[in-house]
C-alpha positions in Angstrom: 302.1 -6.4 -30.7 299.4 -3.6 -29.5 297.1 -4.1 -25.9 294.3 -2.5 -25.3 294.4 0.3 -22.5 292.1 -0.5 -18.9 288.5 1.2 -19.5 287.5 2.6 -16.1 284.0 3.0 -15.4 282.1 4.9 -12.1 281.8 2.2 -8.7 281.2 2.4 -5.9 282.4 0.1 -3.5 280.4 -0.6 -0.4 279.1 -2.7 2.3 276.1 -4.1 3.1 275.0 -6.6 5.7 277.4 -8.8 6.3 278.6 -8.9 3.0 280.2 -5.8 0.7 280.8 -6.2 -3.3 280.7 -3.6 -6.0 277.7 -0.9 -6.5 277.2 0.1 -10.9 274.2 3.3 -11.9 273.6 1.5 -15.1 273.5 4.5 -17.1 277.4 4.6 -16.4 277.8 0.8 -17.6 279.6 0.7 -21.3 276.1 0.5 -23.8 277.4 -3.7 -24.2 276.9 -4.3 -20.7 274.0 -2.0 -20.9 272.2 -5.1 -21.3 271.8 -8.2 -20.4 274.1 -11.2 -21.7 277.5 -12.0 -22.5 278.6 -8.3 -22.8 277.8 -7.6 -19.4 278.9 -10.7 -17.2 282.3 -10.9 -19.2 282.9 -7.0 -17.8 281.2 -8.2 -14.2 283.6 -11.0 -14.2 286.5 -9.1 -14.8 286.0 -7.1 -12.2 285.5 -9.1 -9.6 289.0 -11.3 -10.4 286.5 -14.3 -12.1 287.3 -17.2 -13.2 289.9 -17.8 -10.7 292.0 -20.7 -10.4 294.0 -20.0 -7.6 290.3 -18.7 -5.8 291.8 -15.7 -4.4 290.4 -12.9 -6.9 293.5 -10.9 -6.5 293.7 -9.4 -9.3 290.1 -8.2 -8.9 288.0 -6.3 -6.4 286.6 -10.0 -5.1 287.7 -11.3 -1.3 287.0 -15.0 -2.4 284.5 -15.4 -0.4 280.7 -15.9 -1.3 280.4 -12.5 0.5 282.5 -11.0 -1.3 282.0 -11.8 -4.1 279.4 -9.5 -5.5 277.8 -6.4 -8.7 275.0 -4.6 -7.7 273.3 -2.7 -10.4 270.7 -0.3 -9.4 268.5 2.4 -11.9 265.6 4.4 -11.3 262.7 2.5 -11.6 260.3 1.5 -14.1 257.6 0.5 -11.6 255.0 2.2 -10.7 255.2 3.8 -6.6 259.0 2.9 -6.3 262.2 4.3 -6.3 264.9 2.3 -7.7 265.8 -1.0 -9.5 268.0 -3.3 -8.0 269.8 -6.0 -10.0 271.9 -9.0 -8.3 274.4 -10.8 -9.5 276.7 -13.0 -7.6 280.0 -13.5 -9.7 281.5 -17.6 -9.4 284.9 -17.5 -7.5 286.2 -20.1 -9.8 283.4 -20.4 -12.5 283.5 -17.9 -15.9 279.3 -17.6 -14.7 277.6 -14.4 -13.2 274.6 -16.2 -11.2 271.2 -13.7 -11.8 268.4 -16.4 -10.0 268.3 -14.7 -6.5 268.6 -11.2 -4.2 271.1 -10.5 -1.6 269.2 -9.6 1.5 272.9 -7.8 3.1 273.2 -5.8 -0.1 269.6 -4.8 0.3 270.7 -2.3 2.8 273.0 -0.7 1.0 270.7 -0.6 -2.5 268.9 2.5 -0.1 271.1 4.8 0.4 273.5 4.6 -2.7 270.2 5.3 -4.5 269.5 8.5 -2.3 273.4 9.4 -2.4 273.0 8.6 -6.1 270.1 11.3 -6.8 267.6 8.3 -7.9 266.0 9.3 -5.1 263.0 11.6 -5.7 265.2 14.9 -3.4 261.1 15.5 -2.5 260.9 12.0 -0.5 264.5 12.6 2.0 263.7 14.7 4.4 266.6 17.0 5.9 266.4 14.4 8.8 264.7 12.1 9.8 263.9 8.6 7.7 264.5 8.6 4.2 261.2 5.5 2.8 262.9 4.3 -0.5 260.6 1.6 -2.6 263.1 -1.2 -3.9 261.9 -3.1 -7.1 264.1 -6.5 -6.6 264.5 -7.3 -10.5 266.1 -11.0 -10.1 262.6 -12.0 -8.5 259.7 -9.6 -9.2 259.1 -8.5 -5.7 259.2 -5.4 -3.7 261.8 -4.3 -0.5 261.5 -1.3 1.9 264.3 0.3 3.2 264.6 3.0 5.9 267.6 4.9 5.2 268.7 7.5 8.0 268.8 10.4 7.0 271.0 13.8 8.6 271.4 17.4 7.3 270.1 15.9 3.1 272.8 12.6 3.2 273.2 9.3 4.2 274.2 8.7 7.8 275.7 5.7 7.6 277.3 6.4 12.1 275.8 4.7 14.7 275.7 3.0 16.7 273.8 0.1 15.3 275.7 -3.4 16.1 275.5 -5.9 13.6 277.2 -9.3 14.5 279.7 -11.1 11.4 280.3 -7.0 11.0 282.9 -5.7 13.0 282.7 -2.5 13.5 279.4 -0.3 15.1 277.0 2.3 11.9 273.7 3.5 11.4 271.0 1.3 11.9 268.9 0.6 8.0 265.3 -1.1 8.8 264.8 -3.9 6.0 260.5 -4.9 4.8 260.4 -7.6 2.7 257.2 -7.8 1.1 255.4 -10.9 0.0 259.1 -12.6 0.6 257.1 -15.6 -1.0 258.9 -16.4 -4.3 256.0 -16.5 -6.6 257.7 -17.8 -9.9 259.9 -20.0 -8.6 259.2 -24.0 -7.8 255.3 -26.6 -8.3 253.3 -23.3 -9.2 254.4 -20.3 -7.4 253.9 -22.0 -4.0 255.4 -21.1 -0.8 255.9 -24.3 0.1 256.4 -25.7 -4.1 255.6 -29.6 -2.6 252.7 -28.6 -1.6 254.1 -30.0 2.2 255.9 -28.6 5.3 258.1 -31.7 5.1 259.3 -33.8 3.0 260.9 -36.9 3.4 264.1 -36.4 0.2 266.2 -39.4 -1.0 269.6 -38.5 -1.4 272.5 -41.1 -2.8 275.1 -41.6 -0.5 273.2 -39.7 2.0 270.1 -41.3 3.3 266.9 -40.6 3.1 266.4 -36.9 4.8 262.9 -35.0 6.5 263.5 -31.2 4.9 261.8 -28.4 4.8 261.8 -26.6 1.7 260.5 -23.6 1.5 261.1 -20.2 -1.9 260.5 -17.8 0.8 263.6 -14.2 0.7 265.0 -17.4 -1.6 263.9 -20.8 -2.2 265.8 -23.0 0.7 266.0 -26.7 2.4 266.1 -26.9 5.6 267.5 -30.2 7.1 268.1 -31.5 11.1 271.3 -30.8 12.3 271.4 -34.4 13.9 270.5 -35.9 10.7 273.7 -34.9 9.1 275.7 -35.6 11.9 275.9 -32.2 13.3 274.6 -30.2 16.5 274.3 -26.4 14.8 277.4 -25.0 16.6 279.6 -25.6 13.9 281.7 -23.1 12.5 283.5 -22.4 9.1 286.2 -24.2 9.6 284.5 -27.8 10.5 282.7 -28.0 7.2 284.8 -25.9 4.6 287.4 -28.0 5.9 285.8 -30.9 5.0 285.9 -31.7 1.5 283.8 -34.9 2.1 280.6 -32.7 3.8 281.3 -30.5 1.5 280.3 -32.8 -1.6 277.5 -33.9 0.4 275.8 -30.3 0.9 276.1 -30.0 -3.1 274.1 -32.9 -3.1 271.6 -32.3 -0.7 271.9 -28.8 -2.6 271.3 -31.1 -6.0 268.3 -33.0 -5.0 266.9 -30.4 -3.4 266.8 -28.1 -6.2 265.2 -31.0 -8.7 262.1 -31.3 -5.6 261.2 -27.9 -6.1 261.0 -27.5 -9.1 263.8 -25.5 -9.9 265.5 -27.2 -12.2 265.5 -30.1 -14.8 268.2 -32.3 -14.4 270.5 -33.1 -11.4 273.3 -31.5 -14.4 271.7 -28.0 -14.2 272.8 -27.4 -10.1 275.7 -26.3 -11.5 275.4 -23.5 -13.2 272.8 -22.1 -10.9 275.0 -22.0 -7.6 273.4 -19.7 -5.9 270.2 -21.0 -5.7 268.7 -22.7 -3.4 270.3 -22.4 0.2 271.1 -25.6 2.6 270.9 -24.5 5.9 270.1 -27.3 9.0 269.0 -26.1 12.0 269.4 -27.1 16.2 267.6 -27.1 19.0 269.0 -24.0 21.5 272.5 -24.8 23.1 275.7 -23.0 24.0 278.9 -21.7 21.3 281.7 -19.8 20.6 280.7 -17.6 17.6 284.3 -17.2 15.9 284.8 -14.0 17.2 284.7 -15.8 20.3 281.4 -14.1 22.1 279.9 -17.1 24.4 276.4 -17.5 23.3 274.3 -19.0 25.0 271.2 -21.4 24.7 268.7 -18.9 26.3 270.1 -16.3 24.4 268.2 -17.4 20.9 265.4 -19.8 20.0 267.4 -22.2 17.7 270.3 -22.9 15.6 271.3 -22.1 12.4 273.7 -23.0 9.3 273.9 -22.1 6.3 276.0 -22.5 3.0 275.9 -20.6 0.1 278.1 -20.8 -2.7 279.1 -24.3 -1.9 280.6 -23.0 1.8 279.4 -22.4 5.2 278.3 -19.1 5.7 280.3 -16.9 8.3 277.2 -15.6 9.3 273.5 -15.5 7.9 272.8 -14.9 4.3 270.0 -11.3 4.5 267.5 -13.5 2.3 268.0 -17.2 3.9 267.3 -15.3 6.8 263.6 -14.4 5.7 263.2 -18.2 5.2 264.1 -18.9 8.3 261.8 -15.6 9.8 258.9 -16.9 8.0 259.0 -20.6 8.6 259.5 -19.9 12.2 256.0 -18.5 11.6 254.6 -21.5 10.4 254.0 -24.1 12.7 255.4 -27.8 11.8 258.2 -27.1 9.8 262.0 -28.0 10.7 262.7 -24.4 11.8 259.5 -24.0 13.7 260.2 -27.4 15.6 263.4 -26.5 16.3 262.5 -23.1 17.7 260.0 -24.7 19.9 257.0 -25.9 17.7 255.4 -22.6 19.2 253.6 -19.9 17.4 255.5 -17.6 17.1 256.0 -13.6 15.0 259.5 -13.3 15.2 262.8 -15.0 15.9 266.0 -15.3 16.8 268.8 -17.5 15.8 272.5 -18.5 16.6 274.7 -18.5 13.7 278.6 -18.9 12.9 279.4 -14.6 13.6 276.4 -14.2 16.9 273.0 -13.4 16.9 270.0 -12.3 14.7 266.8 -11.0 15.3 264.1 -11.5 12.4 260.8 -11.2 12.6 257.8 -12.2 9.5 253.8 -12.7 9.9 252.4 -15.5 8.1 248.7 -17.0 7.4 247.2 -19.7 6.0 245.2 -18.4 3.5 242.2 -20.7 1.2 245.1 -24.3 2.4 247.9 -22.1 0.9 250.5 -20.4 3.4 251.0 -16.6 2.3 253.5 -14.4 4.4 252.8 -10.8 4.3 256.7 -9.1 4.7 259.6 -10.4 7.3 262.2 -7.3 8.5 265.0 -7.5 10.2 267.3 -4.7 10.4 271.0 -4.5 8.7 273.4 -1.4 8.7 275.1 -0.1 4.9 278.8 2.0 4.4 280.1 3.1 1.3 284.2 2.3 1.9 286.1 3.2 -1.7 284.1 5.5 -4.3 285.8 6.2 -7.8 286.1 4.0 -10.7 286.6 0.6 -11.1 289.4 -0.4 -14.1 289.6 -2.9 -16.9 291.3 -4.1 -19.8 289.1 -2.6 -21.9 288.8 -6.0 -24.5 288.0 -8.0 -21.7 284.5 -7.8 -22.4 
């Protein structure tokens, strides 16, 4: 029996923030995968090594975590005043689907670097030495991101002394601005708070009635108080991910919150929308040891936050969830703001499993509706490998 040979596709494997993924230029994809649809999804699943019932992704580029089961497709922007269009696909590890419902804030840090290096940015906009301001159109959610990419002798500078908790080695700092990050197309009428409330009561079968803050900023996120679900906010991955009952509880909270936010029409749809919304739990500051053994003191942070991604506790913090945290912290009365002391603020430093992160946000009340003009944080990015990725020619 004849078998289809492998084909090779130009690709770059990059770390962005505390995530990594496979980056493609749109025009380099096979023709059938240059448009949304089953062929594109099948190709990306095969590239990453999913669906894998062993949950290891041995036969692909994924590394069996939500932080590493990611793909990015970039092209010259069709939007005025933008340089590059950025499409993000979160690949399920054990199920045959790609979730296109949200952005990856961490990989956003690598988009500007890839765009400059790949010639997607007008050379006239790239200085010989200094900072290239790359205007990114985030196509999943229809938002603008501005990446400030360091340039040395006309090339992207990737090395440096900027340290990011959750990433082992220092690198060059990339500042990101998420412009008007509230998700206009999500939830009830596109409001930042889809129910119109800063805090809601959410009835969750088998769990109880919880106080929650549900916000559309960066990525739709459901915040709960750690103590209300039996936690301190100091937990590390093993304490949550090794507990099937806890994971089932969080998924139930997520599904019912998604329904309340108007993101799904019925609970069954939650299983096909794993990337959004996120669930996070918050607590007042406390001392703990990070996953690397580095001590985090209560005085180092304004609050503690732990967040789940694709059904598991994240090892650090998703960049988009950090935008949601910063935005909610800036609005007096949300659970995030209350955990951070209940004061007015335009920046917050929070503790996560790998350490701490600072994010700034500018929020204003306009005609009775909360708006956020932008959220700012610093990440780093680096090319890990570039060349071609190979897949069987009959796999998509």
